[in-house]
PADRENZA-531964 format. One record per residue (C-alpha): residue number from 1; residue in one letter; x, y, z. Coordinates in steps of 0.1 Angstrom, whole numbers, plus 5000, padded with zeros to 4 digits. Layout:
<atoms>
resi: NUM resn: a u: X v: Y w: Z
...
</atoms>
This chain:
<atoms>
resi: 1 resn: m u: 5019 v: 5109 w: 5004
resi: 2 resn: p u: 5017 v: 5072 w: 5000
resi: 3 resn: l u: 5002 v: 5058 w: 4968
resi: 4 resn: v u: 4990 v: 5022 w: 4972
resi: 5 resn: k u: 4984 v: 4996 w: 4945
resi: 6 resn: v u: 4968 v: 4963 w: 4953
resi: 7 resn: y u: 4972 v: 4936 w: 4927
resi: 8 resn: l u: 4949 v: 4906 w: 4930
resi: 9 resn: k u: 4930 v: 4880 w: 4910
resi: 10 resn: n u: 4896 v: 4893 w: 4900
resi: 11 resn: r u: 4870 v: 4887 w: 4927
resi: 12 resn: e u: 4834 v: 4899 w: 4928
resi: 13 resn: d u: 4828 v: 4893 w: 4965
resi: 14 resn: i u: 4851 v: 4919 w: 4980
resi: 15 resn: d u: 4845 v: 4953 w: 4996
resi: 16 resn: k u: 4871 v: 4974 w: 4978
resi: 17 resn: h u: 4859 v: 5006 w: 4995
resi: 18 resn: g u: 4861 v: 4991 w: 5029
resi: 19 resn: i u: 4896 v: 4977 w: 5022
resi: 20 resn: a u: 4908 v: 5010 w: 5009
resi: 21 resn: n u: 4896 v: 5028 w: 5040
resi: 22 resn: s u: 4912 v: 5002 w: 5062
resi: 23 resn: l u: 4946 v: 5006 w: 5044
resi: 24 resn: r u: 4943 v: 5044 w: 5046
resi: 25 resn: n u: 4935 v: 5042 w: 5084
resi: 26 resn: i u: 4966 v: 5020 w: 5089
resi: 27 resn: m u: 4988 v: 5046 w: 5070
resi: 28 resn: q u: 4973 v: 5074 w: 5091
resi: 29 resn: k u: 4980 v: 5056 w: 5123
resi: 30 resn: i u: 5015 v: 5042 w: 5115
resi: 31 resn: l u: 5029 v: 5067 w: 5090
resi: 32 resn: h u: 5011 v: 5098 w: 5104
resi: 33 resn: v u: 5000 v: 5109 w: 5070
resi: 34 resn: p u: 4973 v: 5135 w: 5067
resi: 35 resn: v u: 4937 v: 5122 w: 5064
resi: 36 resn: q u: 4934 v: 5134 w: 5027
resi: 37 resn: d u: 4965 v: 5114 w: 5016
resi: 38 resn: g u: 4967 v: 5077 w: 5006
resi: 39 resn: p u: 4949 v: 5069 w: 4974
resi: 40 resn: v u: 4944 v: 5031 w: 4970
resi: 41 resn: t u: 4941 v: 5015 w: 4935
resi: 42 resn: f u: 4930 v: 4980 w: 4929
resi: 43 resn: l u: 4944 v: 4963 w: 4899
resi: 44 resn: e u: 4924 v: 4932 w: 4894
resi: 45 resn: i u: 4937 v: 4905 w: 4871
resi: 46 resn: d u: 4914 v: 4882 w: 4852
resi: 47 resn: a u: 4918 v: 4845 w: 4861
resi: 48 resn: s u: 4929 v: 4837 w: 4825
resi: 49 resn: s u: 4959 v: 4860 w: 4831
resi: 50 resn: w u: 4967 v: 4850 w: 4867
resi: 51 resn: f u: 4995 v: 4824 w: 4869
resi: 52 resn: m u: 5009 v: 4815 w: 4903
resi: 53 resn: p u: 5040 v: 4792 w: 4905
resi: 54 resn: e u: 5034 v: 4756 w: 4917
resi: 55 resn: g u: 5029 v: 4755 w: 4954
resi: 56 resn: w u: 5017 v: 4791 w: 4957
resi: 57 resn: e u: 4981 v: 4799 w: 4969
resi: 58 resn: e u: 4958 v: 4810 w: 4940
resi: 59 resn: e u: 4946 v: 4840 w: 4960
resi: 60 resn: f u: 4979 v: 4858 w: 4965
resi: 61 resn: v u: 4977 v: 4896 w: 4969
resi: 62 resn: f u: 5006 v: 4919 w: 4960
resi: 63 resn: v u: 5007 v: 4954 w: 4974
resi: 64 resn: e u: 5030 v: 4982 w: 4963
resi: 65 resn: v u: 5034 v: 5013 w: 4983
resi: 66 resn: l u: 5051 v: 5044 w: 4968
resi: 67 resn: m u: 5059 v: 5067 w: 4997
resi: 68 resn: f u: 5082 v: 5095 w: 5007
resi: 69 resn: p u: 5115 v: 5082 w: 5023
resi: 70 resn: g u: 5125 v: 5087 w: 5059
resi: 71 resn: r u: 5105 v: 5062 w: 5080
resi: 72 resn: k u: 5123 v: 5040 w: 5105
resi: 73 resn: k u: 5127 v: 5003 w: 5098
resi: 74 resn: e u: 5104 v: 4994 w: 5127
resi: 75 resn: t u: 5077 v: 5017 w: 5113
resi: 76 resn: k u: 5079 v: 5001 w: 5079
resi: 77 resn: e u: 5078 v: 4966 w: 5095
resi: 78 resn: k u: 5046 v: 4976 w: 5114
resi: 79 resn: l u: 5030 v: 4989 w: 5082
resi: 80 resn: i u: 5038 v: 4957 w: 5063
resi: 81 resn: t u: 5024 v: 4936 w: 5092
resi: 82 resn: e u: 4992 v: 4957 w: 5096
resi: 83 resn: f u: 4986 v: 4955 w: 5058
resi: 84 resn: a u: 4990 v: 4917 w: 5059
resi: 85 resn: n u: 4966 v: 4915 w: 5088
resi: 86 resn: a u: 4940 v: 4937 w: 5073
resi: 87 resn: l u: 4941 v: 4921 w: 5038
resi: 88 resn: s u: 4941 v: 4886 w: 5053
resi: 89 resn: h u: 4910 v: 4894 w: 5073
resi: 90 resn: s u: 4892 v: 4913 w: 5046
resi: 91 resn: l u: 4899 v: 4888 w: 5018
resi: 92 resn: n u: 4898 v: 4856 w: 5040
resi: 93 resn: i u: 4932 v: 4845 w: 5029
resi: 94 resn: s u: 4964 v: 4836 w: 5048
resi: 95 resn: k u: 4987 v: 4864 w: 5059
resi: 96 resn: d u: 5014 v: 4844 w: 5041
resi: 97 resn: s u: 4995 v: 4852 w: 5008
resi: 98 resn: v u: 5001 v: 4889 w: 5011
resi: 99 resn: i u: 5034 v: 4904 w: 4997
resi: 100 resn: t u: 5040 v: 4941 w: 5003
resi: 101 resn: t u: 5068 v: 4961 w: 4986
resi: 102 resn: l u: 5077 v: 4996 w: 4998
resi: 103 resn: h u: 5093 v: 5020 w: 4973
resi: 104 resn: e u: 5108 v: 5052 w: 4986
resi: 105 resn: p u: 5121 v: 5075 w: 4959
resi: 106 resn: s u: 5139 v: 5106 w: 4970
resi: 107 resn: l u: 5119 v: 5137 w: 4974
resi: 108 resn: d u: 5137 v: 5151 w: 4944
resi: 109 resn: n u: 5119 v: 5124 w: 4923
resi: 110 resn: w u: 5083 v: 5134 w: 4933
resi: 111 resn: g u: 5065 v: 5160 w: 4913
resi: 112 resn: i u: 5036 v: 5175 w: 4934
resi: 113 resn: r u: 5016 v: 5207 w: 4939
resi: 114 resn: g u: 5016 v: 5217 w: 4903
resi: 115 resn: g u: 5048 v: 5201 w: 4892
resi: 116 resn: k u: 5072 v: 5211 w: 4920
resi: 117 resn: q u: 5098 v: 5188 w: 4934
resi: 118 resn: a u: 5086 v: 5176 w: 4968
resi: 119 resn: s u: 5121 v: 5184 w: 4982
resi: 120 resn: s u: 5114 v: 5221 w: 4976
resi: 121 resn: t u: 5078 v: 5223 w: 4988
resi: 122 resn: g u: 5083 v: 5222 w: 5026
resi: 123 resn: i u: 5066 v: 5189 w: 5034
resi: 124 resn: s u: 5044 v: 5197 w: 5064
resi: 125 resn: f u: 5044 v: 5164 w: 5083
resi: 126 resn: n u: 5071 v: 5144 w: 5100
resi: 127 resn: l u: 5086 v: 5116 w: 5079
resi: 128 resn: e u: 5109 v: 5104 w: 5107
resi: 129 resn: v u: 5083 v: 5082 w: 5125
</atoms>
């Protein structure tokens, strides 16, 4: 049940729907999440509130993924790489301008299915990929 937030400087010329579908496809392929999982939210920051440090590209993109714990290090590395590739291609920016952070709170800290802890719902897909 990954939840994805993409932070970027406001741009009118991007296909957010296409990018969201691309990121969801990557999560399905790499994390084996169900097709109906993986909401993607874009948080666009107005240029007047976007301040990159000296030497940084102006078009940086920051991605946060909140997901169930349990994936292997190699799986997470592949996810980070594939996100950078997809965003670099879609936004016409350097892969070096994409920073992805994975957050993996314990299943006890997820409230799903009407307020139940994820640890007690019997997750029906394999997290150990």
